[in-house]
N, C-alpha and C positions, 0 to 999 in steps of 0.2 A: 567586435563591439568596440566603440570608440572609448578611449580612456578619458575620464573627466579630469578637471583640475583638483578633484578631491583626493587624489593620491599621487605620489611620486614613486616610481618603481626603480630600484637599482639592484643589480646583482653585485653588490660591493663586498668588501671584506669585513666580516664580523670582527669587531675590535675586542679588546681584552675582557669585555663583559661576558664573553663566552669562554669557558674553559676549553683547552685543547690546543693542539699545535697550530702553527701558522698555516699549514697545509689544510687542516680540517676547517679552519676559519675561512679560508679563501673559497671553500666550496659551499659555505652556508648562505642560502638565499636570504636576502634582507630587503624588505619593502616598507615604505612609509605610507601611512594612510591617515587622512584627516576626516574623521567621521562627521564633522560638522558640514562638510562640503559634498558628501555623497549624494548624487541626484536621484530623484525618484524614478523608478522604472514602471511601476504599476502596483496593483493590489491583487491579493488572493482571497478566496473564500475564507470566512472565519472558521469553517470546518475543513480547511485545507488538508490537515493531517487526520486521516480516517482509517477505518479497518474493515475487514471482512469477517463474518462468521458464516462458514459454509453451511448451505442448507442441510447437508448430510450430518453436520454436527447437531442440528436442531432435531432432525427426525431420528437420529441414530442410523448406523450403517457402516459400510466399509470405506475407510479413508486411508490415506497413505500410511503404510506400516513404518513405525519408527526404526531407525537404524539399530538402536539398542532395544532388543525385545523386552517387553514388560512382563514380569512373572504374574502380575495381577491383571493383565489384559482380559477383559470379559470374553467368555466364550460366545461364538456366533450361533451356537446350536439353539434353535428355537427363538432367537432374538428378533426383534422387530426390524424390518428392512435389511436383514442380514445378507441378502443376495444382491444388494444394490451396488453394482460396479459399472462404470462407463462402458459403452459399447466397444468391444474389441480389447478391453483392458485385461491385463494379466492378473488373475486373482491373487497370485503370490505377492503382488506389490502392495496389497491392501490388508488392513487389520480392522476388525469390528470395533466400533466405539458405541457405547451407550449414549443416549441423548445427553448433551451437555446440560449441566445444572445451571440454568441462567438465574436462579435465585441465590447462588452462592455469594456470600457477603464479600469475600476477597475479590472475586471476579468483578462484581459490580463496582466496588470501590476503586479498583485499579483502572477500569474503563472510565469511570466518572472523572478520574484525575486527568484524563486526556480530553475532556469535553471542552467546547462543543465539537461533535464529530458526526460524520455519517457512518452508519452501521449497515454494510451491504450484506444481505442474506441471499445468496445466490450460488453460483458455481455450476459445474457440469451436471451435478446431481439434480439441480433444480428443474432442469428441462423435462424430466420425466417423473416429477413428484406430484402425487394426487392430494388435493386438499379435501379433507373430509366434509361431507355434506351436513353432518350433524355432530353432536357431542360424542356419539358412539362411533368411533373410527373403525373401519374394517381392519381385520388382523392381517390381511394380505392385500397388496395393491390390486386394483381392478385391471382388466386387460388393457394393455397399451401404456401402463405405468410400471415403475420399478420401485417406488417407495410411497409411503403414506405420511402426510403431515396432518396430525390431529389438530383440532381446534385448541386443545389444551396446550400443545407445544407452541403454536403460533401466538397464543395469548402470553406465553412466557417470554417470547421475543418482544412483544409490545411492552410488557412490564419492565423488561430489562432496558429497553431503549429509553423509557421514561426515567428510570432510575439513573441511567448513565448520561442523560442529556444528549442523546443521540437521535438523529433523524434516520428513518428506515429507507433503504434502497433495496429493491428486489427485482426479480424477473419472473416471467410467466412459464408455465408448463407448455411445452411446444411439441411433445412427442405424439405418437399415434393415438394416445388416449384422448386427446382433445380435438380430434379431427372427425369430420363427417365421412360418409362413404366415398365421397369424391376426393378426400384428402385435404379438405380446406380447414384451416384453423378456426375453431369456434370459441367464443368468449365466455361460455357458461362457467367454466372453472374460475377464470379471472374475475367474473362478476361476483361470484360467491365469496371469493377471497377478499376483494375490496370491501364488500358489504359487511362481512364478518369483522374485518379490521375496524371499520367505523363503529359497529355496534358495541364494541368493548372499549371504545374511547381511544383507539389507535389511529395512526396516520401513516400512510406510505407517501413519502416525499417525492420519490422518483422511481422510475422503473425502466429497465431494459426489456425489450421484447424477448430476446433469447440470449442465454449465456454463450458467448463465442460462436457466432454463426459461421465464421470461417471454418470451424471444426464441427459443423452441424451433425455430421454422421456420428462422431464420437459422443455427442450429446443426445443421441437417440432419435434424431430426425428420421422420417420415413426413407426407405431406400430410394435413391435417385434424387434426393432433395437438392435443389440447385438455386442459383440466384433469382431466377424467375419465380420459383415457388416462395422464396423468402420475401421478395417484393410484394407478391400478392398477399401473403400473411401479414406483413408489416403494415400494409395499408388498412387491413381489417383491424389490426390492433390499434392503430392511430385513431380510426373512426370510433372504436369502442371507448378509448380514453377520452377523446374530446367530448363525446356525448355523455359519458357516465362519470368520469373522474377528471373534470377540467382543471383541477388544482394540482394534478400530478405532473411533474416534469418527465418528459420522455427522453431517455438517454439512448444513444445508439451510434454505431452498430455494436460496440463492445468487441471488436475484432482482436485477433492475436495471430502471430506466427508468420509475419511477412518480412521481418527485418533481422531476426536473430535465430539462434540455435533451435528454438522450439519448432522450426520447420521440420526437423527430423522426427517430431512426434505426430506429424500429420498421419491420419489413417491411410491415405494414399493420395497421390497427386490428382487422381481423378475425382476424389471426394472433397478436396480442399476447395473452398470458394473464395475468390479474391474480393477484398473489400470494395474495390472500385466497382465490380459487378454488382455487389450487394447494394451500394449506394445508388447506382444508376437504375436499378430495378425498383428500389423502394421509394424513390422520390424524396421530396422535402417533408418535413414534419417533426424532426427531432428538435428538442429545446437545447440539448447539450450533446456535443460530440464526445463519445466515450471510446476508449481503447484499453487493451491490456498489454503488459510488458513483463517478460522474464528474459534475463540475459542469456539463459541456457536452460537445458533440461538437466535435472539433477542426476547424479550417478546411480540413483535408485532405478531410473528408467533408461539411462543412456550413459554408461560408464565412459569416463575419459573426456567428456566435453569441457569440464572446467577443473581447476586445481586450486588448492589453498594459496599456492604461490602467485596465482594470477588475480587473487581477490582484491588487491589494492592497485592493480595495474591501471594505467591510463586507458588502455583499450577496453577493459572490463567496465570501468566507470562510465566511459563515454557511450556505451551501448544504450544507456537511457536517452541520450540526445539523439542518437540515430533513429530509434523507434519513434520518439516524439516528433522528429522532423518529418518522418515518412507519413505518419497519420495526420500531422498538422497540414501537410500539403493537400491531403484529401479533404480535410475540413475546409480549407480555403476554397477548394474547387466546388464542393457539393453543399456545404453549410457555412458560408462565409459569415464571420462575426459571431458565430455561436461559441460559447465557452467550451474549453476542452477539459475533460476529467479523465484521469487514469484510474479506472474503477477496479483494477486488480493488478497487483505487482508483488514481487518478493525476490529473494536471492536467486532462486531457480525454480522452474516448474517441477511438478511431481514431488511436492512436499519439501523441497529444499535439500541442499547438501548437508553433510554432518556439521560443517562449520557455520551454517546459517544461524545456529543457536548460540554462537560465540561472539566475542568482541570483534573478531575479524570481519564480520558482516556489517558492523556498525558504521564502517567507513562508507560502504555502499548505501546504507539506509539514509544517513544524513546528507551525503553528497547528492543522492537522488532528489531529496527534498529541495536542497539548495538549487540544483540545476533547473528543476521543473518550475519552481517558484519564479526564478529569474526569467524563464521562457514564457511565463504567463499561464501555465497550466493551473487550473483553479482548485482541483481536489485530487488527492492521491490516497487510495485505499489499500493499505497493506494487507496481504494475505499471509497469515490470519491473525486474529487476536490471540487465540489460544488453542491451536491444533497443529500437529506435526512439527517438523524440525524448524520451520520458518515462523512459527508463532511468536508473538511478542512475549507471551507468557508460556511457561512450561505447562503442557496440557494435563499432567498428572497432579502436580503440586500447586499450579497456578501462581508460582512465584515468578517475579520479573526476570527476564533475560536481558542481556546487554542492550538490545535494541529498544526494549521498553524504557530503560532509563534514559536513553537518547531521545526517545519520543517525549518523555516527560519534560526534559530540559527544553526541547524545542517548544513545547506547549507553553512553558513558563516564560520564555524570554523572547521568542521570535513572533513579532506582530504581523499584521496583514499587509502593511505597506512595504514593498520590496524596493531596495536601493541598489544602485549600480556600484558594486565594489570592484569591477574590472576583472580581467582574466590574467593570471600571473603564472610565472614559472616557479616551481618549488613548493607551492602551497595552494590549495583550493580555498578561495575566500568568497564568502557570501555575506550580505548585510541586509537587515530589515530594521524598520523602526521597532524600538523596544515595546513589547506588549504592555499597555497600561500606563506608560509614562511619557508625557508629551516632551518632544524634543530629543528624547534618548534614542540611542542606536545600539543594536546588538550585532556584533561581528561573529561569524562562524568560520574558524580557520581549521582546515583539515590537512594534516601533514601525512601523506602516504609513504614518504621515504622511510625505509626501514633502518637507516643508519645515520641520517643527517638531520639536524635540527634546522628550523627556519626562524628568522627574526622578524617580528612585526613591530614597527616603531609607531607609537601613538603620541600625539601632542598633549593628551590629557590622561588622567587616571582612569582605570577601568576595574571592574570586578570580574575575576577570571574563574571559569568553570572548566577544568581540564579532565577529560575522560581518558583513561589509560587502563592497561592490564599487564599483569606480570608476564604473560605470553599471549600472542594474538589469538590463539584458539582457546582462550580461557572463557569459562562460563561466568566468571566473576569480573565485574568492571569496577574501577575505582574513580572516585571524584576527588580531584586534588589530593590524590594519594591514599584516600580512605575508601575501603570497600563499601559499595552501596548494597544495602539489604533492608528488608522490611523490619520495622521496629515491632515490639510487642503489640499484640492486638491488631496486627497488620497495618499499623499506621505507617505512612510514608516517612522516610527520614528527612531531616532538614537538609536541603541542598545548599550547603554553605559555600560561599565564594571566598576567594583570596584576593585582596586588593593589590593591584599592580600600579605603581606610580607612573607618571608620564615617562616616556622613553621606550626602550626596547623590551618586548615581551617575547620570551623564547617559546616556540612551538616545537616540542620535542619530537623525535622520530616516532612515527606511527602513533600519534596522539591526536585528539580532537579537542578544540578549545572554543568555548563561547566566551566572548568578551562583551560585557555589559558596560556601555559607555553612557552613564547617566547624565553627564554634563556636556553631551555632544552639542546641544542647542542646534540641531539640524532643522532648518525651516520646513523641510519636507515632512517632518514628523510632528508638526504642531497640530 
């Protein structure tokens, strides 16, 4: 990326403003940025920062077992959808969850604070979920399905989305239960699903045909399912949508597993379907190119793939760019000029590692948003809002984890106009126009170095919001030194800034700082 005149970069010696020896000061990265001159790169969707609620959360069923066993975990004996596990999955990796209470006041309030957003209700389990034909849902799934979604539970999703100012994204059932004798996908289930949604005042904004078709076998597709079968089915899906639901955006293909460690989670090489083959067989028709990304498979499913020590490494953080570049090249070839959405991502597949719920993962969370916005990706849906170790909220208490507080700060200060802050040594720097204030700029500075501070020199005053923790794997995060926690009655705390005068701003080791420059007067932000 070409560096603009908006900043001057120098790896100089940090002067006496920094405490420490001359040797330490000489190693301190120092860069100068003029926020008034940062050029515009592009824009992102106003719902750029979004989230997933897994279909299995809505129906109830077996999802990733927490690393810390819960003494109050509900018994699966006689429970609805208790046997619903992805094809070939090890039952020992999962734990039964009752359907999530989408009417919960705290859950709704915390989701609404991130609005506007997309709420994606999908996942591997959605591929084989039966939508009930009437208000009386069957107690067991019909043949060819593994779970039942009652009308009552789907109405709860619609009500939650309305309360949280979220637009719904979902995917279709694609398993044996929705196919005719010849194995062809039929639209009957989808037709009822959309019709019921409209009848209760809901709206599905966008839909993927199948969750992760590269792993179709894991998602319950018929034996021998391949790219040709997918192409045939996808064309039938497109015909249905265009004829019956013309206002619904079609996302696709929603692939995963071709650039990073999740390859090891493939059912087998013979069952994995390459995205290129899927796109070649399905033809044009998508409105948005979608893909998924996990930098690794968690230790729950594949021990040893990642470590806490690597969680702030350049190689780990850059995996986001590698996956995006791979799928963007396919977008350019098969669906040029279509927007790109990352419709599922988190710290690691299989529910996340133990440190996914700590401050250590907040570096990945915010760095990923910064990288993808800079690259032009229009939407990023974190998996999940409140389930398993990678949830933004603790699934038992629904209290915010560090990544939620990071998400809230992003929502408050990072606008939809993306600026070019350049690429620097020593600190990851991103810039957007400030949300809601003309001419203002917000800088996001992420220092992943565990021992060395960085110095960012600004010509004007700024309001500083620094996230830190007493130790990196802490479940508690601090804002400008004060612990963030819900106030009485579940009110969000005031996110108070500290004013930094013109000149050097220290970005401490393994800290994350938003700098709100209200007086930037950047013409790109008018």
